C-alpha positions in Angstrom: -6.1 -25.4 11.8 -2.3 -25.4 11.9 -0.8 -22.4 13.7 1.7 -20.3 11.8 5.2 -20.6 13.3 6.7 -17.1 13.7 10.3 -15.9 14.1 11.1 -12.4 15.2 14.5 -11.1 13.9 15.8 -8.2 16.0 14.6 -7.9 19.6 14.9 -4.2 20.1 12.1 -1.7 21.0 9.8 -2.3 18.0 9.9 -6.1 18.5 7.7 -5.6 21.6 4.8 -4.3 19.4 5.3 -7.2 17.0 5.3 -9.7 19.9 2.1 -8.1 21.3 0.4 -8.5 17.9 1.4 -12.2 17.6 0.4 -12.9 21.1 -3.0 -11.4 20.4 -3.4 -13.9 17.6 -2.4 -16.9 19.7 -5.1 -19.1 18.2 -3.6 -18.5 14.7 0.2 -18.2 15.3 2.9 -19.1 17.7 6.3 -17.3 18.2 8.8 -20.1 17.9 12.1 -18.3 17.5 13.7 -15.0 18.6 17.0 -13.7 17.1 19.2 -10.9 18.1 23.0 -10.3 17.9 22.7 -9.7 21.6 21.1 -13.0 22.9 20.2 -11.4 26.2 17.7 -9.1 24.4 16.0 -12.2 22.9 16.0 -13.9 26.3 14.5 -10.8 27.9 11.8 -10.7 25.3 11.0 -14.4 25.8 10.8 -13.9 29.5 8.6 -10.8 29.3 6.0 -12.7 27.3 6.5 -16.0 29.1 7.6 -17.9 26.1 8.6 -21.3 27.4 9.6 -23.3 24.3 11.2 -20.8 22.0 14.4 -21.0 20.0 16.9 -18.2 20.8 19.7 -17.5 18.4 22.1 -14.7 17.6 22.4 -15.6 13.9 19.2 -15.6 11.8 20.9 -17.9 9.2 20.4 -20.7 11.7 16.6 -20.3 11.3 16.5 -20.5 7.5 16.0 -24.2 7.3 13.6 -24.7 10.2 10.4 -26.1 8.7 8.0 -25.1 11.4 8.8 -21.4 10.9 6.3 -20.1 8.3 6.5 -16.3 8.9 9.4 -14.0 9.8 9.0 -10.6 11.3 12.1 -8.4 10.4 12.7 -5.9 13.2 16.3 -5.0 12.2 17.7 -1.6 11.3 16.7 -0.7 7.8 20.3 -1.3 6.4 19.8 -5.0 7.2 16.3 -5.4 5.8 17.2 -6.4 2.3 19.6 -9.2 3.0 17.5 -10.8 5.8 14.3 -10.5 3.7 15.8 -12.0 0.6 17.3 -14.9 2.6 14.0 -15.7 4.3 12.0 -15.4 1.1 14.5 -17.7 -0.7 14.1 -20.2 2.2 10.3 -20.3 1.6 9.2 -18.1 4.5 6.6 -15.3 4.4 8.1 -12.0 5.6 6.8 -8.9 7.4 9.4 -6.1 7.4 9.5 -3.0 9.4 9.3 0.4 7.8 11.1 1.8 5.9 11.2 -1.2 3.6 14.9 -0.5 2.7 17.2 2.5 2.5 17.2 2.5 -1.3 14.9 1.9 -4.2 17.5 -0.6 -5.5 17.2 -2.7 -2.4 13.4 -2.5 -2.5 13.5 -3.8 -6.1 15.7 -6.7 -5.0 13.3 -7.5 -2.2 10.3 -7.4 -4.5 12.1 -9.6 -7.1 12.8 -12.2 -4.4 9.1 -12.1 -3.3 7.9 -12.6 -6.9 10.4 -15.5 -7.4 9.4 -17.2 -4.1 5.6 -16.7 -4.3 5.6 -15.9 -0.6 4.0 -12.9 1.0 6.2 -9.8 1.6 4.5 -7.1 3.7 5.8 -3.8 4.9 4.5 -2.5 8.2 2.2 0.5 7.7 0.2 0.7 10.9 -1.1 4.2 10.3 -2.0 3.7 6.7 -5.6 2.8 7.4 -6.4 5.0 10.3 -9.2 7.5 9.8 -7.1 10.7 10.0 -4.5 9.8 7.4 -7.1 8.4 5.1 -9.1 11.7 5.4 -6.0 13.8 4.8 -5.2 11.7 1.7 -8.8 12.3 0.4 -8.4 16.1 1.0 -5.1 16.2 -0.8 -6.5 14.2 -3.7 -9.4 16.6 -3.9 -7.1 19.7 -3.9 -8.6 21.0 -0.7 -5.2 22.4 0.4 -4.2 23.9 -3.0 -0.7 23.2 -4.2 1.2 21.5 -1.4 4.8 22.5 -1.3 5.8 21.1 2.0 4.2 18.9 4.6 5.4 17.6 8.0 3.7 14.8 9.9 4.4 13.7 13.4 2.7 10.7 14.8 
């Protein structure tokens, strides 16, 4: 089975969790590129995970035409999600984007339209969505167990 080639765009704090996930799936995928406007951050991430043969760049546009990158993990600030996501979808790459998907509904709609046009997968990170506690709370809300909810605050 061919391994999926992965690029991580944005090498700040959350990129470590993405890297750990990809490393845990080493039989199925391989991180082939890291991109950050501060190349030292990308180099540090590569060293931390002992990536020997990885492309490091400060401009994600240089990765758009690389054929052995199949999946891109967008770990940028939300204000940059839309442009990068659309660019990679249009380049024929699958995209995982950090939450929130985008800062506006308009940008979300643009991203969804690009996904539909490309036929590639666009997935938004929702790591807590399928944990037992949030699912149980959702069931209780749906059942009306709390009455009319006017305000809720969640900290995870």
